[in-house]
N, C-alpha and C positions, 0 to 999 in steps of 0.2 A: 355437413359435419356440424354437430352442436358444439356449444361453448365448452361443455364438459369433456368433449373428445379432442379438443385441440391440444396439441403438444406444446409445452412451454418452449420459449427460445432456448436453443442449445449451443453450448460452446465446448471446445475441446479442453482436455487437461493441460495441454501445452499452452493454450491461450490463457488459461487461468494462471499458470506459472508466470507467463510474461507480464500479466497485469500485476501480480504480486511483486515481481522484481521491479517493475517500473514505479510502483508505489513506494517501495523501500528506498530505491535510489533517489527518487524525487525528494524525499524527506532528508536524505543525507546531503543533498546539494542545495536545495532551496531553503532549508531551515538554517538559521544563523548558528555559527559556532560559538559554544560557550565553555569549551574546555580550556585546559592550561596551555595546550600546544606542544607539550612534551610527547615525543613519539611513543615511549613505553607506556605511559599512563593512558594516552588516547586509544592506542590499540587494545590494551587490556580492558578498558571500559567498554569498548565496542564489542569485543568477544563475549564478555560476561553478560552484557545486556542482551545479546542475541541468544545466548544459552538460557537465560532466565525467561525470555519471551517464549522460547520453544518449549521449555518445561511447563510453563503455565498453560500453554495451548495444547499440550500433549493429550490430556483427557478428551478434549474436544476433537482433536484430530483422530484419535483412536475410535471414538464413537461415530464420527462422521465417515470414517473409512469403511464402516459396515454397509454403506450405501443408503443411510437414512438421512433425512432432514433432521438436524440436531434439535432444533427448537420444536418441531412437530412431535418428535419422539419424546422429548421431555414433557410436552403437554399431554400426550397420551398416557404417560405414566402418572403424572400428577399435574393438575391444572395450575396450581399455584407455582410450582417449580417451572413449568413451561412459560407462564407469563413473566415470572421473575427473571429467568435467564434471558428471555427475549427483550424485556425492558432494560436490563442492565446493558446488554449488547447494544441496544438502540441508543442509550444515553452515551455510552463510550464512543460509539461511532459518530453521534451528533457532535460531541465535544471535539473529536478529531477533525470533523468537517470544518468547524469554526476555526480551530487552530491552523489547519492547513490553508484555509481561505486567507486568514490574516497574514501568515508567513509568505504565501505566494504573492500577495499584493505588495508586501514590503520588499521582497526579493526583486519583483519587477520594477518597482520604483527606484531602488538603489542601484541595480545592476543594468537595467535596460532603458528606463525613462526617468532620469534624475529630476527632470522638471515636471513630471506628470503628477496629477492630483492623486493622492492616496485614496480618496473617496471614489473617484472615477475608476481607478484601477481595481479597487475592491469590487465595484459593481460589475466591471467587465469580467473579472475572474468568476464572480458568483454566477453571472449569466451563462458563461461557458460551462461551468460545473453543472448547473441545472439542465442545460441543453444536453450535456453528455449523459446525465442520469436519466432523462426522459427518453433518450434514444434506445435504452435497454441493454440487455446483457450481450446480445450478438454484436451490436454496433460498438460497444465498449471493448469487446474482445478483439475485434478487427483493428480498431484504431489504436488500442493499447499495444498490440504487437508491432504496428508500424512505428509508433512513437518510440518504443524500446529500441528498435533497430536503428532509427535515425539518431537517437540519443547516444547509443553505444558507438556509432561511427564518429560523431563529433567529439565525444569524450576520448576515444582512442586517438583521434587526430591531435587533440590538445596534449595528450601524454607524449606522443611521439615528437611533437614540435618542441616540447619542454625538456627533452633529454639533455641538451647542452647545459641546462641550468641545474641539473640534479647533482647533488653532492652526497655521497653515501655516508660521510661522517655525520650528517645531520640526524641519522638514526641511532646516535649514541644514547643508549638508554640510561646511562649513568647520571644524566641531568634530571631524570624523572624522580620526583619526591613522593608521588602517589598520595599527596595530602588531599587533593580534591577528587580522588577516585570515586568515592560514593556519590558525590554531586554529579560527576560525569555519567555514571551509570544511570542514575535517576533521570537525568535529562534525556538520555538516549532511549530509555524505556518509554518516556512520554511521547516519543515519535512513532510509537507502535500503532496497532490496529489492523495490521495486515492479516493476522490469523482470523480475526473477526470477519474480514472480507472473504477469506477462504471458506468459512462456515456458511456465510450468507449466499455465496455463489455456487457452492458445491451442488445444490439441486439442479442447477442449469447445465452441469457437465454431462455431455452426451456419451453414454457408454452402456454396455450390456451389464446386467446386474452382477454377473460373476466377475466382471472386470472392474467394477466401480471401486472396489477396495484397493486394487493395485493403482488405479488412476489417482485416487484421492491421496493415498500414502506417497505415491511417487511425486505428485505436485508439491505436497507440503514438505517432504524430506529434501527434495531438490532445492526448493525455495530456501529452507533453513540453511543448507550448505552453501549455495551460491550467493545468497544475500550476505552471509558472513564473509565469504571470500572477496566479494565485490567491495564490501565496506572496508576490509583490511587493505585491499589494493588501492582504493581511493585515499585512505588515510596515509599509507606509506608514500604515495605519490605526492601528497601535499607536504609531508615532512621533508622529503628529499628535494622538492622544488623550492618551497618557500623558506625552509630552514628556520632560523630564529624568528622570522616574521609570521610563522604559522599561527602562533598564539595571539597575535595582534590582529589577525584578519577575520572579519565577520563572515565572509563568503569565500573560502579558500579556492573553490573551483574557479570562480570569476577572476580572482587574483592570479591564479596559475594560467588561465586562458589569456590574460592580458600580456603575458610574456611570450606567447607563441608567435611564430613568424614562419608562415608557409608560403613561399613564393608570392603569387599575386594576391592570395587570401590575406596575407599579413596576420593581424591579430584575430583570434577566434572568439574573443570574449563576447562580442555583440551577438553573433550567431548562437553561441553556446547559451548565453543568458536567455535569448528568445525561445530556444527550443526547450530548455529546462523549465522555463515559465509555463509553457504549454503542458509539459509533462506534470508539473505540480498542480496545475489547474485540473488536468485529467484526474489526478489522484483525489482531488476534492470531490469531483463528480462521481468517481468510483465509490468513495466512501458514502456519499449521499445515496447512491443507488443501493448500496449494501444495507444502509440503515432502513430504507424503505422496504427492502426485500425481507428483512428479518420480521417486521411487523406484518406485512402483507401475507407472507406465507403462513404465519400463525393464524391470522384472521381467516384465511382460506381454509385452514384445518377446522376451525370452529364452525364456519359456515357449512363445510362439508358434513360435519357431524350432525348439525342441526337439520340439514336437508335430508340426511339419511334417516334420522329419527322421525322426521315428518312423513317420509315415504313409508316407513315401517308402520307408523300409526294409521296411515290411510289404508294400507294393505290389511291390517288387523280389523279396521272398521268395516271394510268391504267383506271380509271373511265372516264377520259376525252378522252382518246384514243378510248374507246368503244363507 
């Protein structure tokens, strides 16, 4: 089998959904809190940010749902638009990689290894991210699914263990002034990039042509719905558990996990911080792979066109000689 006949690595739509969910939740937990801490304002900012992200990505989702590679299709219609869209996506993903790398290292240093060197932790996270990206789409899909299941289990354990500390009067929205709502929305929007991952990884989704549209729409729509629900659930959990201390806490999940007490396990903050550090490092690697994929797919399209034109020229030359 020649190189041109080899099938690209393939993942399922469910695995794509799991990777997107893990990316979103990792940002919610490993990125520091910068909001006011009032329940009403925080929840509203979260929902508005999710809706804005989805609306901005909707044209990309609709076009990708046709079964096309978005950037290749744009290039075929107009070379400048193709390169411009791919370049913008690459720069946004590269910026998200740097931001995710920084926040993951800081999260690990403050919640897992207080005496660790920030430089060493950054290098470790960077090494893990590069390794994850080099392993490719199939390895990312398998490990992402496992990470999501493990993270969901330990997060659910923390929530169940913190039930005795929950006070429902902490969700009194009357304290919310909504003065910093715009800042909260912007800060949450800057945690994005997941829909760019969706567009970059869609060509790897294994499906028949007639089912690709359903798979693509299903993965993106389910992600939009469940990422919003998961974000609201986490935010409500923080408000109920930490109450007035929520706004003073940089990493609310770590603070809530430190209250947990489950039999012999006692506090779950150490295990939770370690697992979510791995998940955040995985997010960095996933975005790195997506950034590379955007450019490599477009370069492959250009090379394919060049090779096709060269073959046509050779055939015409042979016909003329005959």
